[in-house]
N, C-alpha and C positions, 0 to 999 in steps of 0.2 A: 504494500500500500504506500501511497505518497505521504510523506511526513506532513503533519498538521503544524501550523504556526499559531502560537498563542502570544498575542501582544498584551502586556499587562501594564497599566499606568496607575499612578497615584493621582488623585484629584488635584485640581489647580488650587491656588492660594485663596484662603479665606481671611477675614480680619482676625480670627482667632489664631491662625497660623502666624500672621504678621506680628501678633503680640506675644507669641510663644505660649499660648494657653491650650491645653489639651481639650479636644472636643469629644472624642470617643463616639460611641453609638447613640448617646443621649442628646447630643447637640446637632440639630439639623440645620446647619448654617449654609448660606449661599456663598458662592464665589464672590470675591471682591473684584474691583476693576482690573487689577493685575491678573487674577485668576481667570477672568473672562478672556483677557488678552492671551494668556497661555493656552487656553482651549482653542482659540482661533488659530494661533501659530501651529499648534499640533495638527489641527485639521489641514491647514494649508500644506504642511510638510508631508502628511500621510494620506491625503485625500485620494490619491491614485492607487493606494493599497486596496485590494478587493476584499475588504472585511465582509464576510457573509452573515455575521451576527455580532451583536454587541451585548455584553453582559455588564450590568451596573449593580451597585448596592441599592438599598432602599432609601439612602440618604441623598438629598438633592444635590449636594456638591459633586457627587460622581456623575450624576445625570447631566448637570450643566457642563461638566468637563468634556462630554462627548456630544453635546447638543448640536453642533454643526453637522455631525454625521447623521444624527437622527433627523434633522431637518432636511438632509439630502436624501432621506428615504431608507436608510439602513435599518433593518429590523433590530429591535433591542428587547431584552428581557431583564426584569428586576429580580434580584435574589438578595433577600435580607441576610443570607449566610455570608455575603461579602461585606456586610457592615463592619465598621471599625470595632475594635475591642471596646468593651465598656471600662472606662477608667473610674467608675463609681463616683465617690464623693468629690473627686478632683475635677470633674467635667465642667467646662465652661467658666471657670473662675481662676484668677491669678493664684499662684501658689506662693506661700511664704517659705522661708528657708527650711523649716522642718518638713513641710509637705514635699518640697523638692527632694529632700533626702529620702523620704519614704518612697517617692516615685522611683528613684534610682536604686533603692534597695530591692524593689520588686524586679526591675529590669536586670540587675546583677544576679538576683536569685535565679532568674531564667537562664542567664548565661552559665550559671554553675549547676544547672540541671534540675532545679526545683521548679517545675512547670505548674505547680499548684499555687504558687504565690500570687497574690492579687491585692489591689487596693480595696479598701472597705466598700462593699456594695458593688464591686466591679467584677470583671471576668479574669480568670487565670489564662495563661497561655494554652494549657491543655484544653480548657473549655472552648477557647477560640478555635483551636485546631479541630476539635470534635464537631463543632457546628459547620465548619467549612467542608466536611466530608461529603455531604449530599451534593454540594455544588461541584466538587471535584469529580464525582461520578457522572454528573451531567456533562462536564467538560470532556471526560474520556470517551463517553458514548456518542457524542455529537458527530454528525457526518460532515459538517462544514470543515473546510481545509484551512481557513484563516479567520480568526475571531479576535475581538478586542475586549479586554476585561478592564473595567474601571473600578478601582477599590481605594483603600486607605493605607496609610503608612504601616502600622503594626499588622493590619490584616494582610497586607502584601508580604511582609516578612514571613509570617506564618505560612501563607499559601505557597511561597517559593520553597521554603524548607520542606513542606509536605510533598510538593510535586517533584522535587529533586531528591527525595528520600534522605533528607538530612535531619538530624535532631534539632529540636527547637532551640537548643543552646547556640545554634549557629545563626539565629535571627539577626544579630547585630552585624554580621558580615555583609548583609544586604543593605547598603546605604541607599538613601532616597532623598528626594526633594520634591517640591510640588511640580506636578506634571512631568515627572521622570518616567522613563520607559524601560521595561525589561521584556525581552523576547525569548520564548522557549520553543523548541520543536518537540513533537510527540510522534513516535513511530508506531504507536499502538500498544507499546509495552512500557516505555520509559520516556521521561522528559529530559531534554538537554538544554542547558542555558547557552544562548548564543549572543545575546546583547544584554549588557548590565548597566543599569542606572544611566541611561543615555538621555541627554538634554540638548542635543545638537539642534533640535527643532525649535528651541527657544531662543536661539542665537542668530536667526535669520531675519 
């Protein structure tokens, strides 16, 4: 069979991103002016790629990031399984020093193999990975040879680890910025990473 191509992007910038405030799954924020510009630049750069289907999370910032493709008639499907991780009580508000330390304690716990660690009222890395499984099965079973997936920073890190058969302790190896791109190929059995954290489309 011909290898399938999976393009995976993080959403464009929001005002929360600009301010360094975590949004998580509980904050349904719009793209800001820069984020809309990033989405337009991505479309202009990749509009000739024959995406046969687009997958987004249920949060508006991912849908706005691929809106030019949707307006051009590309079919899209919303999967809440692609939503960002829940950051619990930290979502949508500035963090003080102790809260920032608590945040990084959780991230470092994941790096050290404790995937059950989480912010109060939030999700753990293992819970995020578990809810992504049903989407991954859809991704593997689809007939389309080229698709675009719009998701979120931590959700993308988890998704990449799972698709590439890596432990979640490797999440931090997948750097990201707003409207960055990863591309994977799928031969029917395994995924291979072919483009990592590309932002060339934002510089034209």
